[in-house]
C-alpha positions, 0 to 999 in steps of 0.5 A: 847782812854782815859787815866788813871784818878785814880791811883790803891789804891786811893780807886776809884772804876771802875765806880767811875773812868769811870765817872771822865773820862767822865767829862773830856771828857765833859769838853774838848769837850766844853770847848776845842773844843766848841761843842754845845752838844753831844749824845750817843746811849747805848743799853738798858740792860747797865744799869751802862752805862745809870747810869753813863751818867745820873751822867755826866749830860746826859738826855734820849732823846728818844728811838730806839726800837729794834734798836741793835741786840746782840747775836740773840735778838733784844734790844732797844738803849737809846739815851742820850744827853747833852747841854754845858750849862748844863754841870757844869765842863764847 
């Protein structure tokens, strides 16, 4: 579970807060845990999440076609990843 990064009233939208939390999670993963890479899977219709991961430095590495069944409809999973050397906050 992640902690609150910004207090209410500071003018940050939810996406900006999520991006800040994502950067903090990457910093901990690479600097503290010394991981080499992080990968995530995002359902293709979650465009906001894909955009947020891209802004944190994640790259689209591939796609699993019709891998997620959501409400009776098949959707692709977008596979994204980032390496320690690609993360600017490390």
